[in-house]
MARDREN-480112 format. One line per 5 residues: number of its first residue (from 1); their letters; for each residue x, y, z of C-alpha. Coordinates in steps of 0.02 Angstrom, whole numbers, padded with zeros to 5 digits. Layout:
NUM) a) X:Y:Z | ... .
This chain:
1) mrcit) 00213:02864:-02514 | 00180:03003:-02638 | 00075:03093:-02507 | 00216:03082:-02378 | 00342:03151:-02502 .
6) lrrlv) 00230:03297:-02546 | 00199:03335:-02363 | 00386:03336:-02330 | 00415:03449:-02480 | 00285:03574:-02421 .
11) glcia) 00360:03571:-02246 | 00533:03603:-02315 | 00472:03751:-02418 | 00386:03827:-02268 | 00543:03804:-02163 .
16) lllag) 00651:03886:-02295 | 00533:04033:-02308 | 00530:04058:-02121 | 00719:04047:-02110 | 00751:04160:-02259 .
21) plaaq) 00812:04339:-02237 | 00658:04419:-02314 | 00537:04335:-02194 | 00642:04375:-02040 | 00686:04552:-02090 .
26) ttlrv) 00618:04705:-01999 | 00621:04869:-02093 | 00651:05027:-01991 | 00628:05197:-02071 | 00733:05338:-01997 .
31) faggs) 00708:05524:-02023 | 00886:05592:-02015 | 00858:05779:-02042 | 00934:05890:-02176 | 01109:05916:-02242 .
36) gqrpd) 01163:06007:-02083 | 01129:05850:-01982 | 01245:05748:-02094 | 01125:05609:-02150 | 01268:05544:-02257 .
41) ltrll) 01354:05491:-02097 | 01195:05416:-02026 | 01182:05311:-02185 | 01356:05243:-02153 | 01311:05202:-01973 .
46) aadym) 01150:05120:-02033 | 01249:05011:-02154 | 01362:04957:-02012 | 01210:04920:-01903 | 01130:04814:-02039 .
51) qrnpg) 01289:04714:-02060 | 01289:04677:-01873 | 01101:04644:-01873 | 01060:04552:-02035 | 00877:04536:-01987 .
56) vrvei) 00854:04725:-01992 | 00842:04840:-02142 | 00865:05027:-02107 | 00798:05155:-02230 | 00853:05337:-02213 .
61) etgga) 00736:05481:-02253 | 00799:05661:-02261 | 00723:05832:-02281 | 00708:06008:-02214 | 00851:06130:-02229 .
66) tsdlq) 00815:06208:-02058 | 00757:06152:-01887 | 00592:06245:-01917 | 00557:06152:-02080 | 00601:05985:-02003 .
71) rqyls) 00486:06020:-01856 | 00344:06064:-01975 | 00368:05903:-02072 | 00378:05792:-01917 | 00228:05880:-01840 .
76) tvlna) 00126:05840:-01995 | 00178:05657:-02002 | 00163:05624:-01816 | 00000:05718:-01794 | -00073:05603:-01927 .
81) kdpsi) -00013:05452:-01824 | 00082:05392:-01976 | 00176:05230:-01934 | 00295:05245:-02081 | 00431:05329:-01976 .
86) dvylm) 00503:05225:-01835 | 00648:05334:-01776 | 00674:05519:-01799 | 00803:05653:-01763 | 00742:05810:-01678 .
91) dvvnp) 00809:05974:-01611 | 00846:05988:-01425 | 00697:06104:-01403 | 00570:05971:-01458 | 00565:05829:-01328 .
96) aqyhg) 00443:05918:-01211 | 00327:05964:-01355 | 00328:05791:-01434 | 00308:05705:-01266 | 00160:05816:-01225 .
101) aawle) 00081:05774:-01392 | 00113:05586:-01366 | 00216:05581:-01526 | 00364:05490:-01450 | 00379:05326:-01358 .
106) plnkl) 00451:05345:-01181 | 00611:05243:-01173 | 00618:05196:-00989 | 00568:05015:-01020 | 00654:05002:-01188 .
111) igepr) 00823:05080:-01145 | 00828:05113:-00958 | 00791:05228:-00812 | 00836:05407:-00863 | 00968:05438:-00730 .
116) valap) 01063:05282:-00778 | 01035:05293:-00966 | 01096:05473:-00977 | 01241:05459:-00853 | 01377:05448:-00989 .
121) ylaay) 01316:05605:-01077 | 01346:05791:-01050 | 01243:05849:-00902 | 01139:05974:-01000 | 01053:05834:-01095 .
126) atsnv) 00991:05750:-00937 | 00874:05900:-00921 | 00816:05920:-01100 | 00783:05736:-01134 | 00685:05692:-00977 .
131) vdgel) 00504:05748:-00970 | 00391:05709:-00822 | 00515:05579:-00763 | 00515:05488:-00930 | 00660:05464:-01048 .
136) aampa) 00595:05552:-01202 | 00747:05542:-01316 | 00932:05500:-01324 | 01070:05624:-01373 | 01143:05609:-01547 .
141) wadam) 01272:05748:-01537 | 01297:05908:-01438 | 01293:06089:-01491 | 01289:06265:-01422 | 01314:06443:-01479 .
146) flyyr) 01495:06503:-01477 | 01586:06665:-01507 | 01701:06651:-01658 | 01832:06785:-01682 | 01972:06837:-01798 .
151) rdlle) 02124:06787:-01698 | 02240:06872:-01821 | 02154:07041:-01807 | 02149:07039:-01617 | 02335:06997:-01613 .
156) khrqp) 02375:07127:-01746 | 02290:07266:-01649 | 02338:07199:-01477 | 02160:07181:-01416 | 02107:07061:-01276 .
161) lprtw) 01972:06929:-01282 | 01813:07009:-01215 | 01737:06947:-01053 | 01580:07055:-01063 | 01472:07120:-01204 .
166) delaa) 01530:07298:-01163 | 01711:07242:-01186 | 01666:07158:-01350 | 01589:07319:-01415 | 01743:07419:-01363 .
171) varav) 01864:07294:-01442 | 01761:07289:-01601 | 01758:07479:-01618 | 01946:07488:-01590 | 01985:07357:-01723 .
176) qaaek) 01860:07431:-01845 | 01939:07603:-01827 | 02116:07536:-01843 | 02076:07434:-01998 | 01991:07583:-02079 .
181) aqgga) 02139:07696:-02041 | 02254:07570:-02126 | 02146:07564:-02282 | 02067:07397:-02244 | 01899:07339:-02311 .
186) plqgl) 01744:07382:-02208 | 01731:07265:-02059 | 01578:07218:-01958 | 01610:07209:-01773 | 01484:07072:-01734 .
191) slqga) 01368:06963:-01837 | 01218:06880:-01755 | 01046:06820:-01808 | 00900:06942:-01807 | 00780:06872:-01937 .
196) piegt) 00622:06788:-01869 | 00706:06617:-01857 | 00746:06496:-01715 | 00921:06568:-01690 | 00844:06736:-01646 .
201) vctfl) 00765:06657:-01492 | 00944:06640:-01432 | 00982:06820:-01481 | 00848:06869:-01355 | 00905:06748:-01220 .
206) lpywg) 01095:06774:-01224 | 01101:06947:-01144 | 00954:06903:-01033 | 01039:06748:-00962 | 01202:06846:-00960 .
211) qgkaf) 01127:06955:-00821 | 01108:06800:-00713 | 00921:06793:-00744 | 00815:06636:-00762 | 00679:06635:-00895 .
216) ndaqg) 00579:06493:-00816 | 00580:06382:-00662 | 00610:06194:-00653 | 00425:06162:-00688 | 00431:06268:-00846 .
221) rltmd) 00334:06415:-00775 | 00383:06588:-00838 | 00494:06688:-00720 | 00550:06820:-00845 | 00613:06988:-00778 .
226) rdaaa) 00543:07113:-00904 | 00666:07250:-00860 | 00813:07131:-00887 | 00739:07074:-01052 | 00723:07254:-01110 .
231) rglqm) 00904:07291:-01058 | 00965:07145:-01160 | 00873:07202:-01316 | 00931:07381:-01290 | 01111:07319:-01289 .
236) wlsmm) 01094:07256:-01467 | 01020:07423:-01521 | 01165:07516:-01441 | 01287:07408:-01540 | 01190:07450:-01698 .
241) dtgvi) 01198:07636:-01659 | 01387:07629:-01635 | 01418:07528:-01794 | 01468:07364:-01710 | 01315:07274:-01781 .
246) krnva) 01251:07315:-01954 | 01085:07407:-01967 | 00994:07273:-02066 | 01027:07139:-01934 | 00840:07105:-01931 .
251) evrtq) 00866:07017:-02098 | 01015:06911:-02047 | 00995:06721:-02042 | 01116:06589:-01983 | 01188:06558:-02156 .
256) dttne) 01215:06745:-02179 | 01324:06749:-02024 | 01421:06598:-02087 | 01450:06676:-02258 | 01499:06847:-02188 .
261) fkagq) 01626:06778:-02067 | 01696:06654:-02194 | 01720:06797:-02317 | 01826:06894:-02192 | 01697:07031:-02166 .
266) vlfai) 01669:07008:-01979 | 01776:07020:-01821 | 01659:06924:-01703 | 01518:06804:-01749 | 01390:06709:-01646 .
271) swsfg) 01353:06539:-01719 | 01336:06354:-01686 | 01475:06225:-01684 | 01462:06185:-01870 | 01539:06356:-01900 .
276) wdrfd) 01712:06294:-01854 | 01711:06168:-01995 | 01648:06298:-02120 | 01772:06432:-02066 | 01927:06326:-02047 .
281) ndads) 01902:06189:-02177 | 01798:06255:-02323 | 01903:06283:-02478 | 01827:06455:-02508 | 01854:06518:-02330 .
286) kvrgr) 01962:06673:-02322 | 01993:06653:-02135 | 02064:06476:-02131 | 02194:06459:-01993 | 02149:06629:-01920 .
291) vgvmp) 01993:06585:-01820 | 01975:06576:-01632 | 01824:06516:-01533 | 01771:06551:-01355 | 01619:06550:-01240 .
296) lpama) 01501:06697:-01256 | 01528:06851:-01146 | 01421:06900:-00997 | 01331:07061:-00961 | 01425:07175:-00841 .
301) ggraa) 01399:07106:-00666 | 01317:06947:-00732 | 01381:06777:-00784 | 01420:06699:-00952 | 01287:06590:-01031 .
306) tclgg) 01252:06515:-01200 | 01110:06432:-01293 | 01108:06242:-01288 | 01085:06154:-01454 | 01106:05977:-01513 .
311) wqwav) 01003:05838:-01590 | 00913:05691:-01513 | 00851:05521:-01570 | 00672:05471:-01528 | 00559:05322:-01563 .
316) ssfsr) 00391:05364:-01639 | 00238:05319:-01536 | 00163:05252:-01695 | 00305:05135:-01745 | 00254:04953:-01766 .
321) hkaea) 00429:04900:-01713 | 00463:04996:-01553 | 00583:04871:-01474 | 00687:04858:-01633 | 00682:05047:-01655 .
326) aklvr) 00742:05074:-01476 | 00887:04955:-01507 | 00936:05058:-01658 | 00923:05219:-01557 | 01037:05144:-01426 .
331) flssa) 01166:05113:-01563 | 01147:05284:-01646 | 01170:05370:-01477 | 01315:05261:-01422 | 01491:05322:-01386 .
336) easrf) 01547:05232:-01544 | 01423:05330:-01651 | 01461:05492:-01559 | 01647:05472:-01596 | 01606:05435:-01779 .
341) yavrg) 01501:05593:-01797 | 01639:05695:-01715 | 01785:05627:-01816 | 01698:05619:-01984 | 01578:05766:-01968 .
346) allps) 01652:05886:-01839 | 01492:05864:-01735 | 01523:05888:-01550 | 01515:05727:-01447 | 01368:05700:-01332 .
351) htaly) 01470:05581:-01222 | 01574:05664:-01087 | 01719:05541:-01100 | 01749:05582:-01284 | 01810:05757:-01240 .
356) sdaav) 01975:05674:-01195 | 01974:05546:-01337 | 02131:05554:-01446 | 02039:05536:-01613 | 01913:05670:-01566 .
361) lqalp) 02048:05789:-01504 | 02139:05772:-01670 | 01980:05804:-01772 | 01918:05946:-01661 | 02069:06044:-01595 .
366) wiaqa) 01953:06171:-01513 | 01864:06038:-01409 | 01923:06113:-01243 | 01840:06280:-01282 | 01685:06188:-01339 .
371) rdals) 01672:06096:-01174 | 01694:06258:-01077 | 01551:06337:-01173 | 01440:06184:-01156 | 01462:06191:-00968 .
376) maqsr) 01380:06363:-00974 | 01240:06311:-01093 | 01058:06333:-01045 | 00906:06256:-01127 | 00779:06362:-01215 .
381) plspd) 00610:06350:-01127 | 00560:06166:-01115 | 00375:06183:-01152 | 00245:06072:-01234 | 00194:06231:-01325 .
386) ypqvs) 00371:06273:-01380 | 00321:06327:-01558 | 00214:06465:-01482 | 00352:06512:-01359 | 00480:06519:-01499 .
391) dtirt) 00368:06619:-01615 | 00329:06747:-01480 | 00512:06776:-01436 | 00584:06778:-01612 | 00446:06893:-01678 .
396) atnav) 00469:07018:-01537 | 00659:07017:-01553 | 00650:07040:-01742 | 00533:07188:-01718 | 00654:07272:-01597 .
401) lartk) 00801:07247:-01715 | 00696:07314:-01859 | 00654:07463:-01746 | 00467:07438:-01759 | 00450:07407:-01572 .
406) tpera) 00543:07472:-01421 | 00635:07349:-01308 | 00514:07391:-01167 | 00359:07356:-01272 | 00432:07195:-01343 .
411) aaevg) 00480:07132:-01169 | 00306:07171:-01104 | 00225:07078:-01249 | 00336:06926:-01225 | 00298:06925:-01039 .
416) srlar) 00110:06943:-01055 | 00090:06816:-01196 | 00202:06683:-01121 | 00126:06702:-00948 | -00028:06618:-01022 .
421) vmr) 00073:06482:-01109 | 00207:06441:-00979 | 00107:06417:-00820 .
């Protein structure tokens, strides 16, 4: 009798342990980027997810103030095949690289066939997140480069919105001269990034694409027109020579552009979507209520284009909980999460339908202009060797803006080096 009682007691203890929350719980570790990617909002979404899924614990890891630093960190962790990270956030330029390195788990079997899985999202992300027919990642939120402008100054001096870069330069010079004649503070015509950072890759591509030129074909092979590339770089130098762009632009980073425009020192600024929130909502902004935003201009005779941005969720190849991680990615990339990021963090929705959502429209009154620009967005080269592609372009562009290389020489170097990488 005593033996039967003991056996029953042991069985009950085992049953309780197996049924308890600690035994059934799966822990998922998520790398959610730096402050610019609003990990505070991801924590709130993770808390909601855990409440709905009590058998899952989600831990949030953050780090890296820039896309470059985050890429360096993830490259170190994933190259070491470290299983400690299950889900990670990455820049839109990374899926091809991480897929080529086998650092991410293809999601076809875990989430769905790419065409179906990505159907609700903006069309641009169907290209960037599919590599060799495999679903590499799911969109978190959208982004692109936009042209911000001082609406009050254009209205004051009766200047039109520019459709081409030549028109922008002419408008900028006219406003600069008029403000100076009226005793106003010195005004930059245009702020853009020229330091050797990721944003400067776009500084190279914007006038190149704006001539209607393609940098690579659908297979990722280089198709760059060197003469067109040189013309685009020469355009920035011409704006420097006429005082539209400041002469030390080769030192300007993304945050510098943000600070300059927010301080009321700039007429036009090229920046990402987060700029709207900084310009129109920050307490120390001197341009609140006076900011307009529009798609970027084209080169004369070309067509308008902009640089696609945005962030994507991926499942690590080395996760020990791939199915659970994919389920979390499905939630973090859902329309519900996309609306939350937009309303609470002013991050552009990745879901097409949300561009007519009432809550999103109230939070982002410039959403119509954002969608227009996103429809013109092009991906930076989707290459497994993207770090080398990026470094080649940004270094050459920085050298031109620092006047240590001519546009022709820089274009030739970019073409010759990338011909070996993008083939």
